[in-house]
C-alpha atoms as one frame of an Amber mdcrd trajectory, in Angstrom:
protein
 -12.108  86.359-136.372  -8.330  86.285-135.913  -8.552  89.257-133.519 -11.229
  87.448-131.450  -9.045  84.349-131.124  -6.050  86.429-130.047  -8.178  88.334
-127.534  -9.519  85.119-126.057  -6.019  83.662-125.861  -4.786  86.798-124.109
  -7.636  86.617-121.592  -6.874  82.973-120.829  -3.272  83.657-119.807  -4.002
  85.249-116.418  -6.513  82.505-115.603  -3.978  79.776-116.299  -1.359  81.533
-114.190  -3.724  82.064-111.261  -5.186  78.562-111.411  -2.301  77.261-109.341
  -2.400  80.035-106.733  -3.341  79.298-103.149  -2.216  76.904-100.497  -3.053
  73.365 -99.520  -5.461  72.513 -96.715  -4.146  71.116 -93.460  -4.241  67.320
 -93.373  -3.071  64.558 -91.102  -2.807  60.830 -91.515  -0.478  57.915 -91.128
   1.847  56.806 -93.893   1.781  53.104 -94.721   4.976  52.643 -92.687   3.066
  53.879 -89.607   4.602  57.330 -89.112   2.311  60.327 -88.677   2.231  62.893
 -91.481   0.849  66.379 -90.973   0.619  68.724 -93.913   1.911  71.321 -94.432
   4.248  70.748 -91.433   5.966  67.721 -92.995   6.670  69.218 -96.414  10.224
  69.270 -97.741  12.311  72.364 -97.072  12.583  72.734-100.836   9.522  71.427
-102.694   7.045  68.581-102.410   4.976  66.863-105.070   1.550  65.734-103.880
  -0.144  63.103-106.021  -3.817  62.944-105.082  -6.335  60.268-106.015 -10.009
  60.721-105.183 -11.366  57.408-106.528 -10.307  53.788-106.581 -10.044  54.078
-110.359  -7.434  56.837-110.100  -4.827  54.261-109.060  -3.362  53.797-112.549
  -3.078  57.553-113.106  -1.483  58.208-109.712   0.935  55.297-110.156   2.258
  56.733-113.432   2.952  60.100-111.816   4.428  58.470-108.691   6.887  56.332
-110.672   8.196  59.291-112.656   8.380  61.494-109.560  10.223  58.883-107.512
  12.749  58.168-110.271  13.388  61.778-111.248  13.579  63.471-107.852  15.470
  60.895-105.779  18.231  62.655-103.853  17.302  66.149-105.080  15.595  67.502
-101.963  12.210  67.328-103.685   9.908  65.079-101.661   6.624  63.482-102.645
   3.506  61.998-101.106   1.025  59.739-102.858  -2.323  60.515-101.209  -5.396
  58.388-101.865  -8.618  59.676-100.320 -10.735  57.013 -98.616 -13.447  59.312
 -97.297 -16.088  57.951 -99.689 -15.565  54.381 -98.456 -17.669  53.304 -95.462
 -15.743  53.753 -92.198 -15.795  50.078 -91.252 -14.195  49.132 -94.602 -11.362
  51.689 -94.547  -8.992  49.609 -92.363  -9.393  46.695 -94.790  -8.652  48.989
 -97.729  -5.513  50.321 -96.014  -4.325  46.757 -95.268  -4.910  45.803 -98.895
  -3.018  48.851-100.140  -0.152  48.166 -97.704   0.214  44.657 -99.152   0.445
  46.080-102.673   2.886  48.917-101.926   6.555  47.919-101.631   8.056  48.633
 -98.207  10.459  51.257 -99.556   7.506  53.354-100.839   5.369  53.153 -97.705
   6.739  56.331 -96.052   5.497  58.292 -99.098   2.026  56.764 -99.265  -0.478
  58.537 -96.988  -4.147  57.483 -97.206  -6.494  60.183 -95.888 -10.004  59.626
 -94.547 -11.073  63.242 -94.094 -10.737  66.663 -95.654 -11.559  65.501 -99.154
 -13.952  68.387 -99.945 -11.335  71.025 -99.113  -8.710  69.241-101.210 -11.098
  68.862-104.137 -11.845  72.561-104.031  -8.162  73.437-103.772  -7.129  71.369
-106.810 -10.171  72.221-108.930 -11.621  68.713-108.937 -14.175  68.045-111.653
 -16.417  65.019-112.098 -15.194  64.839-115.710 -11.747  63.999-114.334 -12.793
  62.037-111.242 -10.356  59.203-111.962  -7.417  61.484-112.726  -4.304  61.992
-110.677  -4.312  65.516-109.281  -0.651  66.486-109.109   0.369  69.514-107.069
   3.819  71.005-106.514   4.071  73.016-103.301   6.792  74.952-101.549   7.764
  74.366 -97.907   4.819  76.511 -96.737   2.234  74.618 -98.750   1.818  77.296
-101.412   0.789  75.751-104.710   3.273  76.573-107.444   2.238  74.138-110.182
  -0.606  71.681-110.698  -2.350  69.474-113.230  -4.897  66.716-113.476  -3.935
  65.743-116.992  -2.699  62.213-117.668   1.029  61.694-117.215   3.122  62.634
-120.230   6.837  63.330-120.563   6.058  66.932-121.612   3.916  67.597-118.526
   6.466  65.917-116.299   9.139  68.182-117.777   7.041  71.198-116.722   6.770
  69.804-113.189  10.473  69.010-113.088  11.422  72.490-114.282   9.199  74.133
-111.640  10.599  71.879-108.889  14.205  72.564-109.884  13.542  76.302-109.881
  12.110  76.151-106.341  14.979  73.981-105.121  17.556  76.385-106.559  15.827
  79.366-104.916  15.806  77.650-101.501  19.461  76.637-101.382
């Protein structure tokens, strides 16, 4: 039995390492401050954290990750975007949703908040979206080319954030 457990653990290692491989899809939208954002073109020269929410109920989860990211990476060269997907909302309601979000988001955070109305299926596939974690924050760390270097959809925790922070610092050091 012990040998079986060790074998299964050994087999899981390559899967965990390759789960974050790949690159992000191309996306374009307007940040809440009005400026156009095109990914991967507008990624940081060092590293960028993308915090994705696919449902209205993911707001609490994405907010926790956004607060920690903003506080920890300010002035480090690591950028971030908070990206809610609005594709599931009817088209005529989306402008009202964006206006409502804009009212809730402080002005200083608006350049980092980019609602997207298309491309959701490609992003879901890229981050390994599951219906079991539909309301989760999907957090992705990418390099300047959009290559995924770290990701999770687990709830925010200091231990997980430390993993993200370590990966981001390593990328930043390599790109200096």
